[in-house]
N, C-alpha and C positions, 0 to 999 in steps of 0.2 A: 504494500500500500504506500508506504513512505519511501521505500527503496533505500534503506539504510544498511550499510555493510557492517561486518563485525569490527573492522578497524575503526570506523567512525564511532561505533558504540564504545569501544575501548577509550578513545580520545575523550568522549563525552564523560565517561566515568572518572577518568583521571582529573579532568577540569573540575568536575563536581566535587571530588574529594579534596582538591586544593582549595577551592573557594569556600566550601561549607565546613570542612574540617572533619576529622574522624569522630569527634565527640558529638557533633550535631547531625551527623549523617543519618542515624536511625530515626531521629525526629523528622528530618527533612523527607526521608523516604516514606514515613507514615503519612505525613501531610500530602505528599504527592499521590500516594495510594488512595487517600480519601477523596481528593479532587478527581482522580480517574474514576472512582466509583460513582461520584455524583454525575460526572459527564456520561458515564455508561447508563445510569438510571434514566437520565433525561433523554438519551438517544432511544432507549427501549420504550419509554412512554410515547415519544413522538412516533416511533414505528408502529406501536399498538394503535394509536389514534388514526394513523394513516391507513393501516390495514382495516380498521373498523369502518372508516369512511368508504374505502374501496368495496368492502363487502356490502355495505348499505346501498351503494350505487349499483352494484351488480344485482342485488336482490330487487331493487326497483325495476331494473330493465327486465329481469326474468319475470317479475309480476306482470309487467305490461305485456310481455310475450304470451304468458298464460291466459291473460284476459282476452287478448286478440284471438288466440286459438279457441277459447271457449265460445266467443261470439260467433266465430265462423262455423264451429261445429253445431251450435244451436241453430243457426240459420239453415245449414244443410239438413239437419233433422226436421226442422219445420217444413222445409220445401219438400222433402221426401214424404212427410206425413200428409201434406196437402195433395200431392200427386197421387199417393196411395188412396186417400179418401175419394178423390175425383174418379180414379179408376174403379173403385168399388161401387160408387153410386151409378156410374155409367154402365156397368156390366151386371147390375143386380137383376136377377130373374126370379120371380115368384113361382115355385112349383105348385102344381094343383094338388088337392087333398087326396085324390084317388091314386095318383102316381106315387106320392110319398108313402101311402099305406101299403101299396103292393111292394115297394122297395123294402119296407120294414119286414113284411111277411117273408120275402125271399131271403133276407139276411138271417132271420131267426131260424128258418128251415135248414139253411146250410150250416149254421152253427150247431144245431142239434144233430145233424147227420155226421159232422166231423168230430164229435166228442167221443174219445175212446172210452171203453168200459173201465170202471173203477176196479182196482185190485181188491182181493178179498182181505178182510181185516185179519190181523195176526192171530186172533183167537180161533178163527175158522181153519187155519192151516194145520196140517198134521204135524205132530211133534216128533222129533227124531230123538231117540234115547240112545245114549252111549254106553 
């Protein structure tokens, strides 16, 4: 990120040791660590707020897309329903009473003729003794 080599870090450490002194070096490094922690916390808070704003903007766009899809689906369903209702009303034919009665009689006769015989109950079967 900063592109600092090891030799530059060594020079920086020697200069810091000369100017701060060996007695005050631990205090200086603690203060430097605290400031680095504060900067890191502020950066993380900014990043979290930025991410939240991006998620909110993304959710708004997704919500709009879903609403558009819902309206288009609703319009398609309503259009299909009206065309289905129109087709049903145009092809509606009333069967006569005698034709419907003969159709019912024919279906009941075929149902009775196709019914297989029921098996005998278990008590009527002969028992096998071992």
